[in-house]
C-alpha positions in Angstrom: 67.5 75.8 80.2 69.0 74.8 83.8 72.4 75.8 84.3 75.3 74.2 86.7 74.7 75.8 90.3 71.1 76.9 89.6 67.9 75.5 91.3 65.2 73.7 89.0 62.1 75.2 89.2 60.7 77.8 91.3 57.4 78.2 93.3 54.2 79.1 91.3 51.2 81.0 92.3 49.3 80.7 88.9 46.9 78.1 88.0 47.9 75.7 85.1 46.7 77.0 81.9 45.7 73.7 80.8 45.0 70.2 82.7 45.9 67.5 80.9 45.9 63.5 81.9 47.6 60.8 79.1 50.9 59.5 78.2 54.0 61.0 76.5 52.3 60.8 73.3 49.4 63.0 74.5 51.7 65.3 76.2 53.9 66.2 73.3 50.6 67.0 71.0 49.7 69.2 73.7 52.5 70.8 73.4 52.9 71.6 69.7 49.3 73.1 69.6 50.5 75.3 73.0 54.0 76.0 72.8 55.2 77.5 76.1 52.4 76.6 77.9 51.6 76.1 82.1 50.7 72.4 82.1 49.7 70.3 84.8 49.7 66.5 83.7 48.2 63.4 85.4 50.7 60.6 83.6 50.3 57.7 84.8 51.6 55.6 82.2 54.4 58.7 80.9 57.9 57.9 81.5 58.9 61.7 81.1 56.6 62.6 84.5 58.3 59.6 86.5 61.5 60.5 85.6 60.2 64.3 87.0 58.6 62.7 89.9 55.2 64.1 89.1 52.3 63.1 91.6 48.3 63.7 91.3 48.8 66.9 93.5 51.4 69.2 92.3 53.4 71.1 95.2 53.2 74.4 93.3 56.4 74.8 91.5 57.0 75.4 87.9 60.0 73.6 85.9 60.8 74.9 82.2 60.7 71.1 80.3 62.6 71.1 77.2 61.3 68.9 73.7 62.5 67.3 71.2 61.8 68.3 67.6 62.3 65.2 64.9 62.1 65.0 61.2 58.7 63.2 61.7 56.9 65.5 64.8 57.8 66.6 68.3 58.6 64.4 70.8 58.8 64.9 75.2 61.5 62.2 75.9 62.9 60.0 73.9 63.2 59.1 70.0 64.8 55.5 68.9 65.9 54.7 65.6 66.5 50.7 64.8 65.3 48.0 68.0 65.2 49.7 71.5 67.5 48.3 73.9 65.0 46.8 76.0 63.7 44.8 73.0 67.2 43.5 71.5 68.0 40.4 71.9 70.9 37.5 70.6 69.1 37.9 67.2 68.3 41.5 66.6 70.4 42.7 63.7 72.8 44.9 63.8 72.8 48.4 61.0 75.6 50.4 59.7 74.7 53.7 61.0 76.3 57.5 61.1 75.5 59.9 63.8 76.6 63.1 63.5 76.4 65.4 66.6 76.2 69.6 66.8 77.6 69.2 62.9 80.5 66.9 64.0 81.2 62.8 63.1 80.6 61.1 66.2 79.9 57.5 65.3 80.4 55.6 62.2 79.7 51.6 62.3 77.1 49.0 63.2 74.8 49.3 65.5 71.3 47.8 66.8 70.1 51.3 67.9 70.6 54.5 68.4 68.9 57.1 71.2 68.5 59.7 71.6 66.8 61.3 74.9 65.5 64.1 76.5 64.1 62.0 79.9 65.5 59.1 81.5 63.2 56.4 81.1 61.8 54.1 78.7 58.9 51.9 78.7 59.9 52.5 83.1 63.6 51.2 82.3 66.3 53.5 83.5 67.7 53.7 80.3 69.3 57.3 80.4 70.4 57.7 84.3 71.5 61.0 83.4 68.9 62.1 81.2 67.7 65.5 82.7 64.8 67.4 80.9 65.6 71.0 81.3 69.7 70.8 80.5 69.0 71.9 77.2 70.5 69.1 75.8 69.9 65.7 74.8 71.5 62.6 75.6 73.0 60.5 72.6 73.7 56.6 72.9 74.4 53.8 70.1 74.3 50.5 70.7 76.6 47.9 69.5 76.9 45.0 71.8 77.9 41.8 70.7 75.1 39.1 70.8 76.4 37.2 73.8 76.0 40.4 76.1 72.6 41.8 75.1 71.1 39.6 78.4 73.1 41.2 80.6 72.5 44.6 79.1 68.5 44.6 79.4 68.7 42.7 82.8 71.0 46.2 83.6 68.3 48.5 82.4 66.1 48.0 85.9 68.8 50.1 87.6 70.8 51.8 85.1 73.9 50.0 85.8 74.0 48.6 82.1 76.1 52.0 81.9 79.6 52.5 81.6 79.3 49.6 79.0 82.7 49.9 76.1 79.8 49.2 73.3 77.5 51.8 74.8 78.5 54.9 73.5 77.2 58.0 75.0 77.8 61.6 74.5 75.0 64.9 74.4 74.3 67.7 71.6 71.6 69.7 70.5 71.2 68.4 67.0 71.6 64.5 65.7 71.6 63.5 62.5 71.1 59.5 62.3 71.8 58.0 58.3 71.6 54.1 57.9 71.8 52.9 54.2 68.1 51.2 54.7 65.1 52.4 56.3 64.6 51.4 60.2 61.7 51.4 62.8 61.7 54.6 64.8 59.7 55.0 67.9 59.1 58.2 69.1 57.8 58.6 73.2 57.8 54.7 73.3 55.2 54.8 70.0 56.1 53.4 66.5 56.4 56.2 64.2 56.9 54.5 60.7 60.4 53.9 59.1 63.3 56.2 57.8 66.9 56.0 56.5 67.5 58.9 58.3 66.4 61.1 61.1 67.4 64.6 62.6 66.7 65.4 66.5 66.8 69.1 67.4 66.6 70.1 70.9 63.9 72.3 72.1 64.9 74.3 75.3 62.2 75.4 78.2 59.9 74.3 75.2 56.6 74.2 77.9 56.3 74.5 81.7 54.9 71.5 84.3 53.8 71.9 87.6 55.1 69.4 89.5 
């Protein structure tokens, strides 16, 4: 876990234990099977790789990267309950949701989605500009925008200018619990992962290492 004032990453004189090409879901599966491994990752479709600036030729720097443990499996980038912000439109329904962060009640109201992020990007959109996948905490956002403001929100996602917004609440935490009276779709690392009425998400600091 990176701390204030510390450099993130260190020179690595070691070869990667695993070389992987794929997307965030494939990286998450690798992390699940090889916790703590040093991975060389070529992820042209990976939002996490985009956040880290990973290229095909690593510079020999080793960084500790967090992961996300969820009720339905491990993720490396992001979990969304409800309609993802980049797919929210004027007619997207809001739903009553309750969000607890680190054992405290943080949000209770109607929203189109709750986002819990380790990384920064979702399908290339700069959804969480302050997301840092090595700080040991998760970014949490709730989206409760009125219908007339959703188009402008989507337009701002490319550059992260949708924030700050009074109807997008933002906080950080290590353990997040989301509940809803009825089942909502869940997206894990950009892929649909069924539907649930509740979702628990826990930060897993320094779950694996990447060569960047």
